[in-house]
C-alpha positions as CSV (number, residue, x, y, z in Angstrom):
1,M,37.9,117.0,211.7
2,S,38.6,120.5,211.7
3,E,36.1,123.8,213.1
4,C,35.3,125.5,210.6
5,R,37.8,127.9,211.4
6,G,40.5,128.4,208.8
7,D,40.7,127.8,205.6
8,P,36.8,126.8,203.8
9,R,38.6,124.9,201.4
10,Q,40.4,122.5,204.0
11,W,37.6,121.9,205.4
12,I,35.5,121.3,202.3
13,R,38.1,118.7,201.5
14,E,37.9,116.8,204.9
15,Y,34.2,116.8,204.7
16,Q,33.9,115.5,201.0
17,D,37.3,112.6,202.7
18,R,35.0,111.7,205.0
19,L,31.4,110.9,202.7
20,E,33.5,109.6,200.7
21,V,34.6,107.5,203.6
22,L,30.5,106.9,204.9
23,G,29.8,105.8,201.2
24,Q,32.9,103.2,200.7
25,R,31.3,101.5,204.6
26,A,27.8,101.8,202.8
27,Q,28.7,100.0,199.8
28,Y,30.9,97.3,202.4
29,V,28.0,96.8,204.0
30,Q,24.8,96.8,201.0
31,Q,27.5,94.1,199.6
32,T,27.7,92.1,202.5
33,V,24.0,91.8,204.1
34,G,23.6,91.1,200.0
35,L,25.8,87.9,200.7
36,V,24.2,86.6,204.3
37,R,22.4,83.0,204.1
38,G,20.9,82.2,206.8
39,H,20.7,77.9,207.8
40,A,18.3,76.2,210.1
41,K,18.2,72.0,210.2
42,D,15.4,70.6,212.4
43,D,15.7,67.2,214.1
44,V,13.9,65.2,211.1
45,G,15.4,66.3,208.3
46,V,13.7,69.9,206.9
47,A,16.6,72.0,205.3
48,V,16.1,75.0,205.0
49,T,18.5,78.3,203.6
50,V,16.9,81.7,203.3
51,G,18.3,84.8,201.3
52,S,18.6,87.8,203.8
53,G,15.9,89.6,203.1
54,G,14.6,86.5,204.3
55,R,13.4,85.0,201.3
56,I,14.0,81.3,201.2
57,E,15.9,79.9,198.9
58,A,16.4,76.3,199.6
59,L,14.1,73.8,201.3
60,D,15.5,70.3,201.6
61,L,13.0,67.6,203.0
62,D,14.6,63.8,204.1
63,E,13.2,60.8,202.9
64,S,12.1,60.5,206.5
65,T,9.7,63.6,206.2
66,L,7.5,62.0,203.6
67,S,5.7,59.3,206.1
68,M,4.7,62.5,208.4
69,D,1.8,64.1,209.3
70,A,1.2,66.5,206.6
71,R,-0.2,69.4,209.3
72,D,3.2,68.1,211.7
73,L,5.5,68.5,208.6
74,S,4.0,71.9,208.0
75,A,4.4,73.1,211.5
76,I,8.4,71.6,211.8
77,I,8.9,73.3,208.2
78,T,7.3,77.0,209.2
79,R,9.8,76.7,212.7
80,T,12.8,75.7,210.1
81,I,12.4,78.5,208.0
82,A,11.3,80.8,211.0
83,A,15.1,79.4,212.2
84,A,17.0,80.5,209.7
85,Q,15.6,83.7,208.8
86,V,16.1,84.8,212.6
87,N,19.9,82.7,211.2
88,A,20.3,85.4,209.0
89,A,19.1,88.2,210.9
90,S,21.2,87.6,213.7
91,Q,23.9,87.7,210.8
92,I,23.0,91.1,209.3
93,H,23.0,92.2,213.2
94,S,26.4,91.5,213.6
95,T,27.7,92.8,210.6
96,L,25.9,96.3,211.3
97,H,27.2,95.8,215.4
98,D,31.0,95.1,213.7
99,L,31.1,98.6,211.6
100,T,28.6,100.6,214.1
101,G,29.5,99.5,216.9
102,D,27.0,100.3,219.6
103,G,25.3,103.2,219.6
104,P,22.0,104.4,217.8
105,A,22.5,103.2,214.7
106,M,22.5,99.3,216.7
107,D,19.7,100.6,218.9
108,Y,17.4,101.2,215.2
109,V,18.7,97.5,213.8
110,K,18.1,95.8,217.0
111,G,14.5,97.2,217.5
112,Y,13.5,96.4,214.0
113,L,14.7,92.8,213.9
114,D,13.1,92.2,217.6
115,G,10.0,94.3,216.8
116,G,8.4,91.8,214.9
117,H,10.2,90.8,212.2
118,L,11.9,88.0,213.9
119,G,9.6,85.1,214.6
120,E,7.8,84.7,217.5
121,G,10.0,84.6,220.8
122,D,13.5,85.6,219.0
123,H,15.6,88.0,220.2
124,L,19.2,89.1,219.1
125,G,21.4,90.7,221.4
126,P,24.1,89.6,223.6
127,D,23.3,85.9,223.3
128,S,22.6,85.6,220.2
């Protein structure tokens, strides 16, 4: 981008072009993140799908879960929901990282997700 010397109209056009590109990127992120679905399945037959905000969209229980103790099943469902939410958060992290790369924006997103918005003990980073 040129400095503020020279033709101010040219500077304004370049600034408007840059704003348009940023607006298109923001729209892309909003659409892409909105399509994210997190999935997790437990070994005993509990499967969960969550939306990009972590809201449960589907909970599927295998027939074998019907004979389980209610407390055990409840704990498995809760852990599976958390795993699906982490899966969705990891996808969002990856999408945003592809767009912004490393830097302050990604530090903020990672801090938000690692700062209590993921399941306990779950973290985003290079290994996720």
